[in-house]
Each structure stands twice: as C-alpha cells, then as structure tokens.
N, C-alpha and C positions, 0 to 999 in steps of 0.2 A: 153706389153711391158716388158722385164726383167730384173734384178738391174742393169749389165751393161751399159744398153741403157741409162737408168733413171739415172745413174752416171755420164755416160760420158754428157749426158744433164747436170747437176745442176755442173759439171765443166765448160760447157761451158758460163753456164750461169755466174758462180761467176768468171769466168776469164774476161766476159764482164763488168760488174758491178764494178771491178776494174781495169779497163783496163791490163790486163794481156794478150799477145797471145796467145792467147790457143797454135797455134802449134807449140808454142817456152817453153813448161811447162815442159816435162820432162830436157829441157837443162839446165832450171832455178833452177826445183828441185834438179839438180845433182850438183851444183854449189858448189864449197867446203866450200863456206860462208853458204847455206842456208840448205844443206843436214842434218848436225849434228842436228840443230835445229828443223827440221820437223820430224827427227828419238826419237829425244828425246821428242817430245808432241806426237807422233804418238805411245810411248810405254804406255802414260798412257792408249789409247785404246786398247789396246796389254791385259793388267792386266786386264782393265773394263771387257771386251771380257770373258777372264779368268775366272773372279770370277763368273762372272753372270752365267756364264756357271756350274764353281764349285758348284755353290750355288742355282740352279737353282728349283725350285718346294719343297723348304724349307723354313725354319725359320728366313730367311736374305732377306734384300730390299741391291739390291746396285746400289750405284748413281755415275754418274760423271757429275760434275758441270762444266759448262765454266766457266774459270780463268781468272780475270782481271789481265793485264800485270804487272800491279802495284804493289810495297812489299805491303803483309796481309797476316798477322799474321793467317786469316781463309780461306787462301786458303789450297782446299784440290782436290789432284788427285783424288783420288776412296776414295768416304765412304761405308762402311759396317755396316747397322743398324741392330742388331738381335731382333727381335721383343719379344721373349719371355722377354728376361732380360731389354729389353729395350735401351739397351747400344751402340754406337758408335764406330768405329775404324775406323782412316784414315792411307790409307797405302800409301806411298809417292814411287813415280815410275823412280828409276835412273839407266840406263844403266850403264853396265861394263864398265872400263876406258879402251879407245882403245888402240891396243898393248901396253897392261900393265902387260903381262905375264911376271912372275920372275922365270928363268929356274932352278935356283939354288935351291929357295925354294918350287916350284910348288906351287906359289899361283897366286892373278891375283888380281887387285884393282877396288873395285864398285866409278864409280865418284859419290858423293855425299854432294855435296857443291850450294851454295847461286848461282844462275845467276846472281845477283844483290847482292852487297854489301849494308849493310846495316850504314845508316848514323846515324846521333845523333835521329833525332826525329823519326827516323823510331826504333830505338832502344829503346825509352822511350814507343813504343806503344805496344812492342812485352814486355816488362817489365812489363806492366801493367795485361799481359796475362799469363807470367810465375811465377811473382813474384820475379824473377832473377834483380841482381841490373845492372844497365844499365853499368858502367863503365865492370861487366865483358862479357854484351852483345859487348860491343864495343871493345873488346879484341879477340872478334872472329865474325867480321864480314860476313866472308863467312862460319860459320858454321850453321846449323842449330843445336839445340838444342831437347833433346830426347821430350821432351814435346812440341814437334812440330807436330807431330806425332807418331802413334803408331808403325806401321812396315813400312821396306825398301823391294820394292819387286823389284829383277833385271834379267836378266838374262847373259850369258856368251857368247853367241856371237860377241858381241863388243872387246871383247879383241882381238879376232884374225883379226881384219879388220885392214888393212895397206893403208898408202895412196901411189897411184902412183904416179910417175913424173909429170904427168898429172894432180893432185891433186883431184884426181876420192879415191872414197872407197872404196875396195873391201875386200872380206872374200879372205885370202891368207897366210895361217898356214906356217911355215916352215918347213922342214924335221921332226925335233925334236919335234916340237909344234902339228905337226900332228901324232907321235905316242901317245903322251899322249892323243889327244881328243882320238883317234882308243880307247884307252884300255875306256876312259870315259865315250863315247857315247856307244859303239860296235860295231859301224858303220866302213866300210871300206871304203866307197866312200865319198870324199868329201862333194857334193852336200848332200848327206842323214845325213853326220856330219853337215851341215850347219842349217839344216832344222830341227834336233833334238836339237841345241844350244837353238835355238830362239824360238821353242816349249816350252821347259822346262823354268820351273821358279822358283827361289828363294825368299824366304822370310825371314828378321831375324826380331826381336822385335827391335825398337828404344833403347831399354834401353840397351841392348845385346851387340850392336857394340857402344858405348858410354862412357868416362870414369866416373868410378862409383865405391864407395869404395869395391862394391859387385863381382865388375870383378877386371881383370888385364890389362885391357885399358887404354891406358894415351893418354895424348893430348900434338900435337905436337908442339902446339904453343909456340910460344919464350916468352911472354907475358903473356900467363899464368899462373895467381897465385896459382889454384886449381889444378896443371894436373892429379893429381888422381881420382878426383871428378867433375869434371866442369859441365860434362854432355853434350858439344858439340862435337856433332861426328863429327870425320877426315874426313877432306876433301876427301879420299882416303881409307876408308876403305878396312882391306883385307878379300879374299873368298881363303878358303885354301881346295884344290883339295884332301887332303887325310885325314884332319882331318875338315869335312864340318863346324861341329858348330862352331857359334853360325844359322848358315843359313840353312832353311830345302828346300825341294822340293816344291813347291806349291802345293799340295794335299788336296783333300779334306777334310781327314783324319786328315793330320797336321793342316791345317789350322782351323779348329773346335776343335782343342784344346786349342786355346787359344781366340776365339770370340763366 
C-alpha cells in the first residue's frame, strides 16, 4: 500500500470518527473560516519538515509536539535541541500577512500575534515564567514577548494571496507585484514564483524584531509605558524586500550560526 492510499484511508477514518462527510472534505477545507486556520497549523509542519531536513544526521534533534488549544506559555510550535551544548531553541511559525505588500515601501508584514488575548489569570501565569509585571503583560494582551520563543519563521507567499468575491483565497499578485516577485525569485512563470515563495523560508531572532534598547524597534500599543524597550513583538513586524535584515533565509549555514 503506497503512502497516498494510506493517507486517504486515514482521512476516511478520521472523518468517520468525527462525523465529517468525507466527500465534502475539500469544500469544508476551502471554507473561508476554515482554510486560514488550517494553513496556519500546517505551516508548523512545513517548518518542522524543513528543519528536520536541514539538520538531518547532525548534532540536533527536531521536535514537533501536539499543542493544547488552551493558552499555555509552554506551547512550542517546533523545538530544536542541540545535543552538544544541551540547549533547546523554540521556533514560532507565523505566516506573512495576507495582502500586506506595501508598494510604496517595498515591504510586507508578518502576522505575529496571539490567536487568543490574555486575561488576568493567564497574564499571571506568563508573569511567573517571564518575571514581567502583570500590568505590562495586560497592556500587550495579544502580543508575544521575545522571551516566549527564540525565533520566528515565515514565508512570503501569503502576502500575495487575495480573497475572491466568492470568499476563496488564491495566489494572485497584481502586475506591479508580479514584477517585484519576478526580480525577487528569478522566475518568470506565476506557478514557479508561487512554488519558490512557498518553499523558501525566512527566520529572525525574536529579540531582533522586538522593541529593545539595543535596536530601533518601537512598540505601537497606545498604552505601552516602555515603547522603546518593552520587549513585546509587534502584531505585524515588517519584512523589507530591499533590506532583509534582521530576517535571514532558513538555510543550514544561517541556522547553525545561532543554534
């Protein structure tokens, strides 16, 4: 039995267990309320697969745990363990913002916010782990602090997805965006541009995209009392097509400089 047959059988079993009509599964997945959630979770497995491939047969162990949907400071998208130094590194997987390309500045946004805002009890739990004041955490209810994870991983394909009139998402850059992407990817066909964007991942240290005294990042929260040094990552940090830093392409050489 080949892998595709095994996958189909497993999908049928899952649908039977949860009362999902298998024949309508593609339509269910493409529902405008469903597909963004599935794409977000699936990106974690994209990153897990890529890290596993890059660090194969090396001194690293790549782990992907099934996470609890409740707010939990310890939830980790993907974790890499360095066997030599006995240290772990947590990678947060975030897609770029849909339709977020800013033509005038030649940059886009990376969607990096909590799916659930923190309440007071959750803020107290986070405070115990980070040693940050509860009041500061509550002023950033939907933000991650750089202490939550070591790196953010993204790709740029989602930037050029748009919603059709029927609610379906599709990769559809306009003429000006196509010119930018043609130069960026070195490809001329839309299908090849899309494939290259989806395959190429970028990562940044969480400290490098958070407001800290050591960089020029600013917090945009109105009630933030420490906008130059709060350490909370903006909901939509920028990715600049002309000046990529602090983002780097996810390659083994780039990665092992930090882990």
